[in-house]
N, C-alpha and C positions, 0 to 999 in steps of 0.2 A: 276747334279742334277737330271737327276730319275732312277739312283740310292743311293739313302738314303730311309732310316728303315724307316722312315714314307711312302713315296711316294711307294714305293712296296707294305707296310703291305697295303694301303689303296687300288692297286691294289686286291693283294689278298682278300679280303676284300669283294670286288665285285664279283670273279666267287664262293667263298663257302656263299653268301650271293643272288647266281643264285639259288639253291634246296631250298635254304630253300623260292623265293622269287615265284616257282615255285609250291611249296604246297600251302604255305601262299595264292597265286591267287585264285586258285581252293578255299581251305575253305571259302574264304572271297564268291565268287558267292557261294557257298553254303548256306552258313548262309542269301544268302540275300533275296533266298528262304525261308528261314525259319528257314531251319533243320543244327542244332549239331552238327556237324562230330567231336570225341576227337577223333577217329582212324586212321589221320595223320599220324603218326607213324608208325602205323601198315598194313598201302596200301603204304608210302613209301617203306616201308621193302620186300611187299609183289608184290609189281608191279616193283620193281628197280633191284631184282632177278631174275626175268624171262627178263629183259630188262637186266641184265648183260650177263643172259648167251646169250640172242641174241648177246653182238657186240663179244663176241668168238667164236660166228660159221657164224658172215658176219661182216667186216668190212666197214657199215654204221650208223651211229649212228644213224641215223634219220629213221632207220628202229629202232632200239634198244630204244628208246627212244617211238614210236609209239607202241610201244609188250609192253613198262611198262606203257606205256602210257595208252592201253585197258585192264590191267590185276590191276593200281588201280580201274582201273574206272567200276571191277567186284564184285573186295570187299566194293565198295562204290554201289552196286547197293545193294551186305548183306544186309549193312545199311538201306538202301529208304526202302527194300521190309520191314524188321525190325519196321521202327522208321513214315512210313507214309504209310502205310497198314495194319502193325499190330496194329500201333501207342502204341511201348512201349514204355521206356522210354530208353531216348539218349540219356543220362547218360552214361545208363547202357552198349547201344548196342554199342554204339565209342569203352569200352574201352574192349568191347570184342571183337568187329576187333583188338584193339591193338595186345592182345594173341594169336587171330588167324594167321595175319599177321606176326606177329618173328614166329609164329609154321610153318606157314609154309616157310618161306627167313630161318629157316634151318633146314626146312627137303630137299628143293634142293639141299639148296645151301653145305651140308655134308651126301647125305644119299648115292652113288655112289665112283665105285672107282676110276672113273673122276672124281673127290669137283669142286666147284665153289671157292674151299678156295683155289688153283693148277692154275688157268684155268687163263688168263690173254687174255684182250681184242685185235682183230686182225689190231685196230690202234687208231688212237690219235687225235684230231683235233688240227687246227690249226690254228692263230691268218686269222680273213680277210682281213687286213692289212695290208698291206710292212713292213720292213723295217723302209724306210724312216717317213711311217704316226709313227712308236711305238718311236719312236726316239724322236717323236718332244718334248723338255722344259715341262711337267706336266703332261700335255693332252693326250701324248704321250699314256705311261702307263693305264694311268686312261679311256683313256676313246677308241683310237686304240689299241690297245693291246689283245682283246679279239677276242674267238672263235662265230661262228654265232649261237649259244646257248644262251651267254650273249646276245646278242642282238633280239633275239628270244622276250628273256621272256621284256624289253623294249617295244621291237611292243606289248604279249599279256598284257601287262598292261597301253599299248596308247588305246587298242582294249578293255577289260574290263570298261577300265573310260565312255567309248562314245557309249558301250552297254548300260551299266545300266544309263548315267545318260542325254542322245541322245535318243534316244530310244523307239519307243512307245511299242516291246519285255521288251526294259529293264524296262522300266515304272514298269511292269508285272507282273517283278519277283518280286518282293519292292511290290510293293502291293500289293503280296504275302508270304511277307515275317512280313509289316507292319498287314494285318486285310486281310487274310485269307476269312473271310465272306464274306466281300465289295466284293473282289474278282471277288468268286462262283458267284455269284450275278449276276456279270455284264462279265458271260461266260468265266470267265480266271479259267479251270481247274488248278487244286492248286494239287491233285498226279503227273502228270505227269506232272505239274512243280516247283515239289520237286526232284520226278522221273531223272529230263533230271540235274538237276542242283548239285544236289548232284553227279552222277557220272562224272560231270566237275570238279564235286572236289574230287575225285577219279585219273580221268587219272590226274590232278596235277601233285598233291602226290607219284603215279606211275611216270614219266617226271621226279618230283625232282630228286626222289630216280635212278633211271635211268644214268640220270649226273652223283648224287654223287656218284658213286658205277663206269660207267665205265668214265668216264674220269677224275675228278678228283685225287681217289684215286686208278685208275683200278686194283680194285683187291674188290674180297667177302671178309668180315669177319660177323661171327656175331654178328648182332646189330653191324654195321656199322654207323645208323646214328647216333648213340649218343647221341638223342635225340631233334633232328634236326627241327624231328614233332613235337614235341610237344612245341620245338619256331618256329615256322608258328602256328600252332595254336596260339598262348600268339600275333605274327606277329597281329593276325586280328584287335584285341581288340587293340593293342599299334598305328596301321593304322585312327580306325576309322572307319573303314570299306569304308576304300578310297584306290582305285585301286596305285594312284601317291605317299598314303601318302606311301602304305606299298612297294613302290619300295626304299624309302628312309628307310623304317625304317627297309626290308631285308637287306642292308649295311650294315647298325651300328648295328642288331646284327651279318650280316654275320666278322663284325671287334673286336666284343665283344669275339664270338666265334678263333677268330685267338691272341687278344692278348699275350696269354699263349705264341705264337710261338715268336711276337716281343720282350714280358716282358723277353722270355731269350738271345732272342738278344744283349738287353738292360742289361745284366745280372743282373737283378731285379727277385728274383723269390717271386710268389702266389699266397697261393695252386689253384688248379687244383678246387677244390667246387667252392671256389669263383667267380671264371670267368666263371663256369655253370649255375650258381642262376643270373649271372650280366641281362641278360637276360629277367627275369622276375620281376627280382627286379624292371628293368628299364619299364619294364610295368605296377605295382600297380604305380612306382610316376608318368607316365604321366598320367595311373585314375584318382588318386589322383587330380592332374592340369585339368581337363578333368569339372569332377566335383567339381571345387571348381569356376567354370565359366559356369553357366548356360545355357547361350546362347551356350557356347563349346559344354559343356552335351549334350544341342538337336541336335544339331549339327554331334556329330558323337559316339550316343550316338544308341546302337545293336538295330537291328528291333525289331517290338514290340510280334512281336511272334513269334521267333527265341526260338527252343527247345519245341512250346505248338504245341502238335496233332492236327491235328483239321477232326473232319467230320461234314459231312454236317448234319445227323442227330439228332443231336446235337450240332451244331449254336443256 
């Protein structure tokens, strides 16, 4: 039973969905503060390539993730300065970050004699649970067959949901995203909040890129994310800015990304361009369905001040 194509495909969807979840959850935190960062793809590549380099120098995935997340946060800091301090158009700033991160990754990955395209991580992660747990029918490969990063992503989802909707700090960041002028009048620093949460988003993208390169593919190639950053960005809208829905959406998108391999095993052939477009088509369909229901549209709508610059002088 555990060797069925369907079950193995679902288990693979969880794995490939993990970097999407890490990056998408980070972007969700950013957007709750009112900042939209289109540069997820660039931050995944920029943070991921440095995290991958660390994995080739040291056999610690935790260290590689921390380094990749830190570099992703630094890239996001650039966006925060442009979007929050200089109040430039956030779409333009985000697209510039994609170009910057892609160029940076290409430079670091192939700029010297010991290019990263020829390097391999010093170690790989093993499943947390033993073979006995992994061999349980159905739940074995789906629940107990993963490494600790997958379980960490589940904990981060739970922590994000609790933080955003069960704490005063979470209420503050949502207030900044909904009505920054009102938040400012009650003593919440709009600028600091947006800086912090933008960098949190960059850290999530950097960690996602590192896990993709160092663990899933165990190699670096130019443009290795192949649009996963854009899918992570679309995930936020698809999930209605809710962390638990993001968990499900990430695995749905992971399954769609893995669908080509599944169809090959089953002997079917579908153009890759069609498969790559499916996550975005699904997002559009979800938006249409939500918009047709006023109650759902209000509950799962974007923060009111998303992508709107704030200045105390002109409020």
